[in-house]
C-alpha positions, 0 to 999 in steps of 0.5 A, a space after each residue: 593618543 591619536 592611535 586610540 581615537 583611530 583605534 576607537 573609531 574603526 571598533 565603533 564603525 564594526 559595531 556599527 556594521 555587526 549591527 546593521 548585519 544583524 539586523 536584517 537576520 530574520 528567525 526561521 522557525 524548524 521544519 520540525 520542532 522536536 523529534 516525533 513517534 509514531 506507533 501504528 496497528 492494525 488488523 485486517 480481516 476478509 473471507 471470499 469463494 474466488 482464491 487465486 491459488 485454487 483457479 478461481 475458486 475456494 476460501 480466501 479467509 486471511 487474518 492480518 495483523 501488523 504494526 509500523 513505528 515512524 520515528 521523524 528526527 529533525 537533524 537540523 533547523 531544515 533538514 528531517 530523517 523519517 524512519 520506518 518499521 514496519 512487521 505484518 503477519 498473515 494465516 491464510 487459507 488460500 496460500 496455505 493450499 500450495 499445498 494442500 496435498 498434506 490433509 487427510 482431506 484436502 480441500 480448496 475451501 479448508 485451509 492446509 497444515 502446509 509451511 505457506 498458510 502463515 508468514 511476516 513481512 518486513 519493513 524499513 523505509 527511510 527518508 531525508 527531507 530538506 527545506 529551503 531557507 525560506 520554506 518555498 524549495 523542499 526535497 526529498 530522497 528514500 530508500 526502502 527495503 521488504 522480504 518475505 518468505 516469498 518476495 523481496 522489495 529494494 527501492 529507492 527515489 525522490 522527490 521535489 516540491 515547490 512553493 509560491 504564492 505566498 505558499 498559497 499553491 504548490 507544484 512537484 515531482 516525486 520517482 521511484 523505482 522498486 527492484 523486487 525479485 521473486 523466489 518462486 514457491 509453485 504449487 505442489 502438483 509441479 514438483 518433482 517426487 511429489 507423490 500425487 501424480 500418479 496418472 500417466 495421463 496427467 501431462 499440465 502445461 507448466 515450466 519453471 520460470 527462467 526469470 524471477 525480477 519484477 522491476 516498477 517504475 513510477 513519476 508523480 506530478 502533483 498540484 495543489 492549490 489554497 484557492 480561499 480561506 475555507 477552500 483546498 484542491 490538489 491535482 494529481 497524475 501519474 505514471 507508471 511502468 512495470 516490468 518482469 513477472 508479473 503473474 503470480 507463481 502459485 496462482 492455479 491455471 484450469 482449462 475447459 479443453 483439459 482433461 481433470 484431474 484429482 487428489 481425493 473425490 471428483 463428484 467435490 467439483 461438479 458443486 464448487 461454491 458449496 463448502 460443506 461438499 468437499 473431499 478432493 482437490 484439482 490438478 492444476 493444468 497450468 499457472 497464472 500467465 500473464 505479459 512482462 509490461 504493464 503500463 499504468 495511468 492514474 489522473 486525480 484530484 482532492 477538494 476540500 472545504 472547510 464549512 465552520 468550526 465544526 464541519 470539513 468535507 474531504 472529497 476524493 477522486 481517482 479514473 485509472 486505466 492499463 495496458 492490460 485493458 483495465 478502466 477502474 473509478 475511486 470516489 472516498 468522501 470524509 467528513 471529519 467533526 469536531 466535537 469538542 477542542 480535543 474530538 473528533 468523529 470521521 465518517 467517511 465512504 469510499 466507492 471503487 469498481 473496474 472493469 475486468 482484464 483482459 487476460 481474466 477468466 473465470 475457473 475452467 473457462 481459459 483454453 490451452 490455446 490462449 497465450 496469457 490467462 489468469 483466474 485472479 478475480 483482482 483482474 476481474 470486473 467487480 465494484 466494491 463498497 467500504 463503510 467506516 468511522 473514525 474518532 481523534 483525541 488530539 492535544 496540541 499541549 501533549 499534557 500527557 505523558 508517558 516517561 518523556 514522551 508526550 502524546 500529542 495525538 490517537 486516531 481510531 478507525 474501522 473501516 468494513 469492506 464489500 464486493 461484487 464477487 463476495 470477498 468481505 473485509 473488515 479492518 482496524 487501525 490504531 494509531 499514536 503520536 508522541 512528541 519526544 520533550 
């Protein structure tokens, strides 16, 4: 009998301790409740008159169609694995003229039928994200791979974020490295046995690359703060170092102090910006040559303000400087307007301006005595405006279904881009977010 009483008291005590321990357990919300799938598509079309493949003149017509599938999967309460698979296919009048001589009428203003006229970029990114029990510490690691006909990139990185002040403040650090490799394709006149070098006086300044690596390393420090119920801002600061072959092997250069040689009718060049005056293509004097290092230093901020239940203001500013003497300013604003519980209209505007690199000069302006040279107008002085409108549909209850996929969000955006050097573009994007149920 005494033994039975002892056992009963022991079990009662154990149960009491168990209940006390259980009472300290705090419910932990999952970082991601269910698998989410994003289907993204974009269409991009541009035109311009400063093709870098043709030494700063010629058509920049390009059309690109891209699509991505992004799958975010909760591994448990704390961990999320995200896989992003993308493919981008383009056709380009500019890059087709890496070999313009397969045409009976070679011209910087017309696309040739060469293999470089079109290509596809395939990319894969995997990201693992872990949150601490109290959700105040988050870290992630990622790996990436992309490949196109002349370029391969492998990347890896990681980051950590610390939340404090009741999760109203956050500080973060992210680092990345990209180990890239060119498979250089040179302008066709520099390839042996091509049959176009018929003039013995033509003596370009060209040697094949002795190295094809390009590596990039970056670190980003960020800070965000919820000021009050209506205001939030964030700051970021980047440090980027690039090393290796930072030139493009198919960007032609024409020197001011070198004689001109052509395939076709040389009188065309006297009025090179007239697309209707065609019939010749000028043989290059060299290919673009840039330093093997570049240091970039951008920093900026975001400021978001909740006006009322219908209007929100989102602003962004970034200052940029680098070791190639480029400085740039970017400013943008979005004003989401909530039309109903599910529909939002988003007008947007972006302004950009930059100074030119010390290595840039237009067509037939560089001298052959210079150490570095480029006629790529992306490195010139210009300003640009981008105007856009977006529309968003959101249903947090995912009432619409396609098989096991509940539709959570549809987002459409269209932007028009104008650059002061004549480049213009239209960009349309469409995205669907589904919850797997």
